[in-house]
C-alpha positions as a LaTeX table, in Angstrom:
\begin{tabular}{lrrr}
\hline
Residue & $x$ (\AA) & $y$ (\AA) & $z$ (\AA) \\
\hline
Unk1 & 69.28 & 96.01 & 84.39 \\
Unk2 & 70.88 & 93.36 & 86.41 \\
Unk3 & 73.84 & 91.65 & 84.69 \\
Unk4 & 72.41 & 88.06 & 84.67 \\
Unk5 & 75.28 & 86.66 & 83.02 \\
Unk6 & 77.75 & 87.71 & 85.11 \\
Unk7 & 75.66 & 86.82 & 88.29 \\
Unk8 & 75.14 & 83.34 & 87.03 \\
Unk9 & 78.70 & 82.94 & 86.25 \\
Unk10 & 79.40 & 83.86 & 90.04 \\
Unk11 & 76.77 & 81.88 & 91.56 \\
Unk12 & 78.27 & 78.98 & 89.34 \\
Unk13 & 81.38 & 79.49 & 90.90 \\
Unk14 & 80.62 & 80.02 & 94.65 \\
Unk15 & 80.34 & 76.14 & 95.58 \\
Unk16 & 83.85 & 75.38 & 95.22 \\
Unk17 & 85.20 & 79.06 & 95.49 \\
Unk18 & 86.71 & 78.50 & 98.73 \\
Unk19 & 88.56 & 75.45 & 97.32 \\
Unk20 & 89.90 & 77.43 & 94.43 \\
Unk21 & 90.76 & 80.88 & 96.00 \\
Unk22 & 91.44 & 79.71 & 99.77 \\
Unk23 & 94.56 & 77.79 & 101.06 \\
Unk24 & 97.77 & 78.72 & 100.00 \\
Unk25 & 97.00 & 82.01 & 97.92 \\
Unk26 & 95.16 & 83.44 & 100.72 \\
Unk27 & 97.98 & 82.62 & 103.09 \\
Unk28 & 100.40 & 84.05 & 100.91 \\
Unk29 & 98.51 & 87.30 & 100.67 \\
Unk30 & 97.39 & 87.93 & 104.09 \\
Unk31 & 99.60 & 89.97 & 105.35 \\
Unk32 & 99.70 & 92.13 & 102.59 \\
Unk33 & 95.64 & 92.34 & 102.60 \\
Unk34 & 96.07 & 93.05 & 106.33 \\
Unk35 & 98.67 & 95.83 & 106.14 \\
Unk36 & 96.03 & 97.37 & 103.57 \\
Unk37 & 92.85 & 96.97 & 105.59 \\
Unk38 & 94.50 & 98.32 & 108.59 \\
Unk39 & 93.89 & 101.90 & 106.83 \\
Unk40 & 89.92 & 100.90 & 107.68 \\
Unk41 & 88.17 & 103.88 & 109.00 \\
Unk42 & 84.57 & 105.81 & 108.84 \\
Unk43 & 81.85 & 104.44 & 107.07 \\
Unk44 & 83.69 & 101.84 & 104.36 \\
Unk45 & 82.25 & 100.38 & 101.09 \\
Unk46 & 83.66 & 96.90 & 100.15 \\
Unk47 & 83.72 & 95.61 & 96.78 \\
Unk48 & 83.11 & 92.51 & 96.78 \\
Unk49 & 82.88 & 90.50 & 99.52 \\
Unk50 & 82.37 & 87.20 & 97.55 \\
Unk51 & 82.38 & 83.92 & 100.15 \\
Unk52 & 84.32 & 86.21 & 102.86 \\
Unk53 & 87.73 & 85.22 & 102.67 \\
Unk54 & 88.72 & 88.82 & 103.50 \\
Unk55 & 86.92 & 89.34 & 106.68 \\
Unk56 & 89.60 & 87.29 & 108.86 \\
Unk57 & 92.02 & 90.17 & 107.38 \\
Unk58 & 89.83 & 93.27 & 108.57 \\
Unk59 & 90.92 & 95.31 & 111.48 \\
Unk60 & 88.28 & 94.45 & 114.37 \\
Unk61 & 84.96 & 97.04 & 115.46 \\
Unk62 & 84.74 & 98.41 & 111.69 \\
Unk63 & 81.73 & 99.65 & 110.25 \\
Unk64 & 81.29 & 97.92 & 106.86 \\
Unk65 & 78.65 & 97.85 & 104.01 \\
Unk66 & 79.96 & 94.90 & 101.55 \\
Unk67 & 78.64 & 94.38 & 98.27 \\
Unk68 & 78.28 & 91.05 & 95.72 \\
Unk69 & 76.53 & 90.61 & 92.72 \\
Unk70 & 76.20 & 86.86 & 93.75 \\
Unk71 & 73.58 & 85.91 & 96.38 \\
Unk72 & 75.13 & 82.75 & 96.56 \\
Unk73 & 78.68 & 83.92 & 97.18 \\
Unk74 & 77.38 & 85.74 & 100.21 \\
Unk75 & 75.23 & 82.92 & 101.48 \\
Unk76 & 78.33 & 81.02 & 101.84 \\
Unk77 & 80.23 & 84.15 & 103.67 \\
Unk78 & 77.48 & 84.62 & 106.05 \\
Unk79 & 79.23 & 82.31 & 108.80 \\
Unk80 & 82.02 & 84.88 & 108.72 \\
Unk81 & 80.10 & 87.93 & 108.69 \\
Unk82 & 78.32 & 86.54 & 111.97 \\
Unk83 & 81.74 & 86.01 & 113.29 \\
Unk84 & 83.26 & 89.19 & 112.72 \\
Unk85 & 83.79 & 91.62 & 115.63 \\
Unk86 & 82.18 & 94.58 & 114.17 \\
Unk87 & 79.29 & 95.33 & 111.66 \\
Unk88 & 79.35 & 93.86 & 108.27 \\
Unk89 & 76.01 & 94.40 & 106.11 \\
Unk90 & 76.25 & 92.29 & 102.92 \\
Unk91 & 73.96 & 93.33 & 100.44 \\
Unk92 & 73.49 & 91.75 & 96.70 \\
Unk93 & 74.24 & 94.55 & 94.55 \\
Unk94 & 75.93 & 95.06 & 91.20 \\
Unk95 & 78.66 & 97.87 & 91.27 \\
Unk96 & 77.25 & 99.11 & 88.20 \\
Unk97 & 73.86 & 99.70 & 89.71 \\
Unk98 & 74.54 & 100.60 & 93.22 \\
Unk99 & 71.82 & 102.40 & 95.14 \\
Unk100 & 73.66 & 104.02 & 97.54 \\
Unk101 & 73.46 & 108.18 & 97.70 \\
Unk102 & 76.42 & 110.27 & 96.11 \\
Unk103 & 78.99 & 111.06 & 99.10 \\
Unk104 & 78.15 & 107.93 & 101.39 \\
Unk105 & 81.42 & 106.45 & 101.74 \\
Unk106 & 84.72 & 107.55 & 103.89 \\
Unk107 & 86.49 & 104.75 & 102.07 \\
Unk108 & 86.06 & 102.03 & 99.44 \\
Unk109 & 88.29 & 98.56 & 99.48 \\
Unk110 & 88.11 & 95.96 & 96.78 \\
Unk111 & 90.59 & 92.72 & 96.81 \\
Unk112 & 90.81 & 90.83 & 94.05 \\
Unk113 & 87.47 & 92.42 & 92.44 \\
Unk114 & 88.60 & 94.39 & 88.89 \\
Unk115 & 90.19 & 91.42 & 87.11 \\
Unk116 & 85.98 & 90.90 & 87.24 \\
Unk117 & 84.01 & 93.70 & 86.94 \\
Unk118 & 82.79 & 93.83 & 83.03 \\
Unk119 & 82.78 & 96.99 & 82.58 \\
Unk120 & 85.85 & 98.57 & 84.79 \\
Unk121 & 85.98 & 102.05 & 84.43 \\
Unk122 & 82.46 & 102.51 & 84.54 \\
Unk123 & 82.62 & 100.34 & 87.47 \\
Unk124 & 85.46 & 102.51 & 89.15 \\
Unk125 & 83.32 & 105.74 & 88.35 \\
Unk126 & 80.50 & 104.01 & 90.51 \\
Unk127 & 82.73 & 103.83 & 93.27 \\
Unk128 & 83.98 & 107.42 & 92.67 \\
Unk129 & 80.00 & 108.71 & 93.05 \\
Unk130 & 79.37 & 107.06 & 96.19 \\
Unk131 & 82.72 & 108.23 & 97.64 \\
Unk132 & 82.88 & 111.58 & 99.42 \\
Unk133 & 85.13 & 114.37 & 98.27 \\
Unk134 & 88.60 & 113.28 & 99.63 \\
Unk135 & 87.38 & 109.74 & 100.11 \\
Unk136 & 89.97 & 107.09 & 99.96 \\
Unk137 & 90.25 & 103.97 & 97.64 \\
Unk138 & 92.15 & 100.89 & 98.63 \\
Unk139 & 92.83 & 98.35 & 96.40 \\
Unk140 & 94.76 & 94.58 & 96.35 \\
Unk141 & 94.30 & 93.65 & 92.78 \\
Unk142 & 96.29 & 91.43 & 90.30 \\
Unk143 & 96.53 & 93.12 & 86.97 \\
Unk144 & 97.76 & 92.64 & 83.74 \\
Unk145 & 101.56 & 92.99 & 83.50 \\
Unk146 & 104.01 & 95.19 & 80.94 \\
Unk147 & 106.75 & 92.53 & 80.55 \\
Unk148 & 107.79 & 89.86 & 78.60 \\
Unk149 & 107.08 & 87.15 & 78.87 \\
Unk150 & 103.98 & 87.67 & 81.32 \\
Unk151 & 102.09 & 89.78 & 79.29 \\
Unk152 & 101.67 & 87.99 & 75.80 \\
Unk153 & 100.76 & 85.13 & 78.23 \\
Unk154 & 98.44 & 86.62 & 80.36 \\
Unk155 & 96.35 & 88.14 & 77.40 \\
Unk156 & 96.13 & 84.31 & 76.01 \\
Unk157 & 95.04 & 83.20 & 79.24 \\
Unk158 & 92.43 & 85.74 & 79.46 \\
Unk159 & 90.41 & 83.91 & 76.68 \\
Unk160 & 90.07 & 81.50 & 78.59 \\
Unk161 & 89.65 & 82.33 & 82.25 \\
Unk162 & 86.97 & 85.11 & 81.51 \\
Unk163 & 84.96 & 82.46 & 80.95 \\
Unk164 & 84.91 & 81.13 & 84.00 \\
Unk165 & 86.32 & 84.19 & 86.28 \\
Unk166 & 88.61 & 86.86 & 86.31 \\
Unk167 & 90.38 & 88.35 & 83.21 \\
Unk168 & 94.07 & 88.05 & 83.74 \\
Unk169 & 95.10 & 91.31 & 81.85 \\
Unk170 & 93.59 & 94.03 & 83.06 \\
Unk171 & 95.04 & 97.73 & 83.20 \\
Unk172 & 93.18 & 98.74 & 86.82 \\
Unk173 & 96.24 & 101.35 & 87.54 \\
Unk174 & 95.43 & 103.53 & 84.53 \\
Unk175 & 91.61 & 102.58 & 84.90 \\
Unk176 & 91.26 & 104.22 & 88.24 \\
Unk177 & 93.02 & 107.59 & 86.66 \\
Unk178 & 90.61 & 107.33 & 83.73 \\
Unk179 & 88.05 & 107.05 & 86.18 \\
Unk180 & 89.02 & 110.47 & 87.70 \\
Unk181 & 90.57 & 109.13 & 90.92 \\
Unk182 & 94.14 & 110.64 & 91.96 \\
Unk183 & 96.18 & 107.81 & 92.73 \\
Unk184 & 98.54 & 108.29 & 95.52 \\
Unk185 & 100.47 & 104.97 & 95.62 \\
Unk186 & 100.85 & 101.79 & 93.97 \\
Unk187 & 102.83 & 99.01 & 95.69 \\
Unk188 & 104.07 & 95.82 & 93.91 \\
Unk189 & 103.60 & 93.27 & 95.78 \\
Unk190 & 104.39 & 90.12 & 93.25 \\
Unk191 & 106.36 & 91.28 & 90.27 \\
Unk192 & 103.97 & 94.04 & 88.60 \\
Unk193 & 100.78 & 91.49 & 88.63 \\
Unk194 & 100.14 & 91.46 & 92.28 \\
Unk195 & 100.08 & 95.05 & 93.91 \\
Unk196 & 97.91 & 97.10 & 95.87 \\
Unk197 & 96.96 & 100.59 & 94.59 \\
Unk198 & 95.77 & 103.83 & 96.72 \\
Unk199 & 93.88 & 106.67 & 95.33 \\
Unk200 & 91.77 & 109.43 & 96.22 \\
Unk201 & 88.39 & 111.23 & 95.04 \\
Unk202 & 89.56 & 114.88 & 94.14 \\
Unk203 & 87.86 & 117.66 & 96.59 \\
Unk204 & 85.46 & 119.33 & 94.77 \\
\hline
\end{tabular}
């Protein structure tokens, strides 16, 4: 059954999402995203596309399947999808209910996504299923912090933030391991809050 609560939350956010998430934040993280996305090759799954703010940081000429739970987000993304120098097939889909066959993709990319997936370990297990053995996971994510004073602050902020958007205190690196991936690299971009995570699906 589709997660209608989560879909409704992001449909509601779609109209003003670029105003809230674009601008300075995108400019700040752009070089880090470009560096991560430069790894794109083969058949790629991108979760979740949102309004397409990440598309200008994709390398050209890629074959990308992109999903998002929110149809209104993808409607906002349409001009950026059309402008991309490559192929992006965008579908409305919940990561927990993906219809792709096992071992469908060479790589999966996420960008500030697993702060918002309601059941993150289950969502990561779903990505593991659709990756080929030896396939790669590349993530640009903001997570919770292990350090004072940030940890209690982010725990408190999450009580409010999850109603409108993301959780601020996710333990995403641990969740990737719990889902069955082998982590190959974690790089802190800003403190231990914004980071890139690289992992692989173990060979059978």
